[in-house]
N, C-alpha and C positions, 0 to 999 in steps of 0.2 A: 392700723392695718385695715384695708378695705375688706368688708365682709362679703362682698359680691364681686370678685375679680373676674375679668373676661377669661374665657377658656382658650388656651393656646391650641395649636394644631392638634386635632383629636388623636389621630393615629399615632403620631410621634409621642404624644404624652402617654398614651396607653402602653406602648411598647417600652419606652424608656422607663416609665414608672414600674412596669412589671420586671424589667431586667435589673434595675437598681434594687427593688424590693427583694427579688429572688437572690441576688448576690449577698445582700446584707443578712437575709434570713438563713442563708447557708452557714454563715458564721454563727448566728444565733442557735441554729440546730446543732452545730458542733458543740457549742457551749452547754446546751441543755442535755445533749447526749452524754457528754462527759460528766455532767451533774448526776445523771442516773447511775452511771458506772462508779464514779468516785464515792458518792454517798452510800451506795450499796456495799462498798468494801470497808467503809469507815463506821457504819452504823449497823444495828441489828434489825431483823424483820419487825420486831415489836415496836421499835422507834417509828418506823414508817406507818405501822398500823395505828399507833396512838394518834398521830397527826392526821392520818387519812380519815379516822373516825370523826374528827371534829371538822375537817375541811369542807365537806359538803354542806354542813349546816351554816358555817360562816359564809361560804360562797353563795348559798341560796339567799341569805339576807342581803348579801352584797349586790345581788341583781337589782335591788331597788336604789342603787347608788345615785342614778340620775333619771330614773323613770323612763328610759328610752329616749330622753331628750337629746342626748349627744348625737345619736344617729339621725334624729329629725333635723338637726342643724346642718348635717351633711347633705341630706336628701332634698331639702327645700331649694327652690330656684333662687329666691331672694331672702335675705335675712337682715334685720336691722340691728344696730348697736343696742337699742333698747331691749330687743328680744334676747340678744346674747347675754345682757346683764341679768335679765329675769331668769334665764335658764341656769346661769352660774349660781345665783343665790338659792334657787330651788334645789339644785344638785348638792350644794354645800350643806343645806339644811337636812336633806334626806340622807346624805352621807353621815352626818353627825348622828342622826337618829338611828341609822343602821348600826353604827359602832356601839351606841348605847344599848340597843336591843341585844346585840351579840354578847356584850359584857354582862347584861342582866340575865341572859340565858345560861351563863357558865355553870352555876350550881346545878341547874336542872340537867344539863348535858352530862356533867360528872356523875350525877345520881343515876341517870339512864344507863350509862355504861358501867357503873359501879367502880369507877376509878377516879380518885381525887386528883391525879396528875392532869386530868383534862380541864380542871378548873383554871389553872394558870395558862394552859395552852390556848383555851378559848378566849380569855381576856386579852392575851397578847396578840391574838390573831385579829382583833377588832381594829387595830390602828390602820392597816392598809386600806380599810374600807373608807375611812375619812379622807385619807390622802388621795385615793383614786377619784373620789367625787370632786375634789377641788381641782384635779387635773382634767376633768371632763371637757370643759369648754376650750382650753388651749389645745387639747388634742383634736377636738372637732374642727377647730379653725385650721390647724395644720393639714388635716385631711381634706377639708373643703378647698384649701388653696393648693392642693395637689403637691404638697411637700413630701413626696413619698420617700425620697432619699433621707431626709432628716428624720422622718418617723422611723424608718428602718434602722438608722444609726442609733437613735435613742433606744430602740428595742435591744440592740446588741449590747450597749453599755449597761443597760438595766439588767439584762440576763447575766452579764459578766460579774457585775457587782453582787448580785444575789448568790451566784455560785461561789465566789471567793469568800463571802461572809459565812455561808453555810459550811463550806469545806474547812475553813479555819476553825470554826466553832466545833465541828465534829472532830477534827484532829486534836483539839484541846480537851476533848472529853466531855463536851456539853450534851451529848446524846441527842434526844429528841428535840431539845431546845434549838439545836442548829437548824432544824427544818422550819422553825418558827422565825428565827432571826433572818434567814435568807430572804423570804418574801418581804419582810419589813424594810430591810435595807434597799431592796429593789424598788419598793414603792416610793421611798424618799428620793432615790436617784431619778425615777421616772417623773415625779412631780417637778423637781428642779429643772430637769432638761426640757420639759414641756413649756413651762413658764418662760424659760430663757429664750426659747425660739419664737414662741407665739407673740410675745411682746404686746399683750393685750391686758388692759387694766379695768377691773369692774368699777362701777360707780356705786352710789348709795344702794342699800338693799331694796329690792323690789320683788315681791313674791307672786305677782300676777303673770300668768302665761297664756299666750294665744291659744284659743280653744282647739284650732286645727292641729297645732303642734302637740298639744296635750293629748288629743285623741290618738294621733299617730304613735306617740310614745307609750300611751297606756296599752294599746293593743300589742305593741312590740314587747313591752315589759311582761304582759300576760303570757305571751308565747315563751319568752325566756324563762319565766318562773316555772311553768308546767313542764317545759322541756328539760330544764336543769334538774327539777325534782325527780323526773323519771330516770335521767342519766346518772344520778348520784345516789339513788335509793339503794342500788346494789352495794355501795360501800357501807351504808348504814345497816342493812340487813346482814351482810357478812360479818361486820364488826360485832353486831349484837348476838348473832346466833352461832357463828363459827369461830369467833375470837380474833384477837389482834394479830396473831401470827399468820393465820390464813388470809386475813385482809392485807397483811404486808405483802404476801405473795401476789395477791390479786392486784394490789396497787402498783407493784413493779411491772407486772405484765401490761397493765393499762398504760402506764407512763411510757414504757419502752416503745410501745406500738403507736399510741395516739399523739404523743408529743411531737414527733417529726411531722405527722399528718396535719396537726393543728398549726404548726409553724409554717406550713405551706398555704393552707386555706385561709387562715386569719389575715395574714398580710395581703394576700390576693384580694380578699374582701375589702380591705382598706383602699386598694387601687380601684376595684371595679364598681363599688357602690357610688362614689361621686361621679364617675364617668358614665355609668349606665343611667344615673339619675338625670344627667343633662340631656340624654337622648331618648328618654322613655316614651316620648310622643311619636317618635319615628320607629314604628314597630318592626319593619324589616331590618333596619340597622341594629336595633336592640337585640333581635333574635340572632342575627349573624354574629355579633360580637360575643354574646353569651355562649353560643354553640361552639365557635372557634376556640374560645378560652377554655371551655370544659373538655373539649377533645384533647387538648394539649395537657391539661391538668390530669386527666385520666391516664394519658400515655406516660406521664412522669411517675404517678403514684401507684397505680393499680398493679403493674408488674412487680414493683419493689415489695409491696405488701404481700403479694402472692408468694414471692420467693422467701421472704422471712417466715411466713406461715408454714411453708413447706419444710423449712429447716429450723423449726422452733426449738428443738432440743439442742441443736448445735449452737444456735444464736445465744440461748440462755447460758450454756456452758462456757462459751467464749467470753461473754460480757460480765457475767455475775459470779461464775464459779460453781462448783458442785453442790454447795449447800443450798443453792436456789433452784434445784432441779424441779421442784414442784411448780415452778412458774410456767414451765414449757407447755403443758396441756391447756392451761388458761390462756396463754399467749396465742396458741394455735386457734382456739375458738374465737377469740377477739379479733384475730386476723381475718378469719372468714367473715365476721360481722363487718369489718372495716373496709372490705374490698370496694363496696359501692358507696361508702360514706363520703369519700372525697368529692364526688360529683353531687350526691344527694344533699350534702350540706350547703352547696352553693345555690340551691333553689330559693334560699332566703333572699338572694339578690333580686329575683323576679318579683317577689312580694314587696320588699322594702322599696326598691327603686320606682315601682309603679304606685306606691302608696296603698298597697293591698294588705296592710298589716292585720286587718280583721280576719281575712281568709287565712293568714299565717297563724293567727291565734287559734282558729278553729282546727287547723291541721295539728297544731301543737297539743291540743287536748286529746285528739284521737291517738296520736303517736305516743303520748305519755301513758295513756290508759293501757295500750297494748304492751308497752315496754314494762310497765309495773307488773302486769299480769305474768309476763314471761319470767321476771325475777322471782316472783312468788312460786311459780311452778318449778323453776330450776333450783331453788334454795335447798330442796331436799337432798341434793347431791353436792352441796357445798359450793365453793367458788367456781369449780369447773362446771357444775350444773348451771349456775347463773349465767356464765359466759356462753355456754352452749344454747340455752333457751333464748338468750338475747339474739344470738346469731340467726337461729332458725326462724324466730318470729319476725325478724327484719325482712327476710326474703319473702315470707308467706303473707304477712299482714301489713307491712308498711310501704315497701317499695312500690307495689302495684297501685295502692291508693294514692301515693304521692304523685305518681305518673299521671293519673287521671286528673288530680287537682291542678297540677302544672298546666296540663292541656286546657283545662277550663279557664284558667286565668289568662293564659297566652302571654306573648305571642309564641313562646317556645312550646313545641308539641310533645305529646307523650312519646312519639317515635324518636324525636331528637334526644329526649331524656334517656330512653332505654337503649337505643342503638349504640351510643358512645360507650356505654358500660358493658353491653352485651359482647362487643368485640373483644374487650380485654378480659372478660370472664372466660370467653372461649380460648384466648391465648394462654390464660392461666391453667385451664384444664389440660390443654395440649402440653404445656411445660411440665405439669405434674406427671402425665403419662410418660413423657420422655425421661424425666428424672428417675422414675421407678425402674426403667429398663437399663439404666447405667450400671456398669459392673460394680459390684460391692467393693472390689479391690481399689477402685478409683474413688468412689464416694467416701469410703471409710478411711482413707489415708489421714485426713485431718478434718476437724470441724470447720476450719477456715476455708479449705478447698471445697467442702460440700456447699457452704453458703455462696461462694463465688460461682460455682457451677449452676446453682439454682437461679442466681441473679442473671447470669449470662443467658440461660435458657429462656427465662421469662421475658427479658427485654428483647432478645433476638426474635422470638416468635411474635411478640407484640408488634415489633417493627415490620415484620413480614406481612402480617395481617393488615396493618395500616396501609402499606403500599398496595396490597391487593384490593382493598376496599376503596372505591372511587372518591367518596366524600372525605374520608380521612386522609387519603393521599393528597387531595387538593389542599386541605388545611395544613398538613405537614409541610408540603413544599412551599406554600405561601408564607408560613411562619418562618421557615429557614431563610427564605429570600429576604424577608423583612429584617431579620436579625443581621444578616450579612450587610444589607444596605445601610442600616443604622450604625453598625460598628465602623464601617468605612467613613 
């Protein structure tokens, strides 16, 4: 397989890649949404809490799987077979080391939480780390070659395999082990699918890596490490000081809200990073594509998040049942925090595609410090306090600073970054006010009707504001015209 294929017609590739990825991700979101609901009804809160306590530690070590080299393979303009081989062997070696480290940490993790069940959970959770590192280069090649459809299809079958394995194990009475088995099966399926499609074979081991690639990957890995630590310290603190049951509630709220969001932004990142990397020297074109993409991303995600946040009690009652009522206030605060995260998370495209991973690392340090501080402040009030402190600190301490940094790096401006989110924050506030004045006899008829009304209000008002605002109106109409033209 040629490592540096010519780029097809840009606009068509971007649109078709986005549509194919969105369609496949719709199936994956349904699968993972079902996973959250099915497993919540088959397992106990303690089961989720046990695995969630170990999960952040395992995943933190897993960030070292390929030292950011997979993304470097996608971003670089040209890559040789020799460099591919070097990255593969480095990734495999680091993946093996990561798995060994996690297994070695198992006794300490069990002692930290005072629960010997975590010994086996931690050791079993190490296997996907090795499998993921071996799949790094095939996945990077598929992404580099713009095989978005195949990548999305692989994601769907991987998610389905993981759900089936976990659900069958839970139904068979395996308890928390079903939550360990699911990811292991998914990792095996993902590895096999990636190698089957990529059809690339490594040569003899070579552990030397180009300095530029290594520097790019090191800064990106540094960002991922500090960012992940801050994003997952909440699980560790709640598990340690509030117990597995409360962490189980927090984990379900987090997964219910952020899984759908991640399943939109992560595949979109897969499409946008190779495309933006090809045009990063053309600043006006880079800015235009980034801004247009994020206007539509905000239009799809922010009204939905606002509606679910508004009806958090009804959503939890519908999906999980009455025994999970404690999830609702946690879900509401995380929803407030997540409103701007769909767009904020894509700023990584700006840094990665322009090779500015050092600035990205510096931002990660600041973001992590403020996030950790918010967790410590909120912990006094348990899981709800952690979620509330995280939400408030995001709007006060992180979003304004990120806007300034994005403006400094360019070509996207702070106004670009804030305007697209401000419009949908405004529509969410208007929808909240409209929902509050609805007759109680209408809203209180059923939980499902309440959620439907909230969704309708949020998307209707968001659409109206988009039509009224000139920039968003142009982007909306142009996107719809492109979709129609390509469907024909």
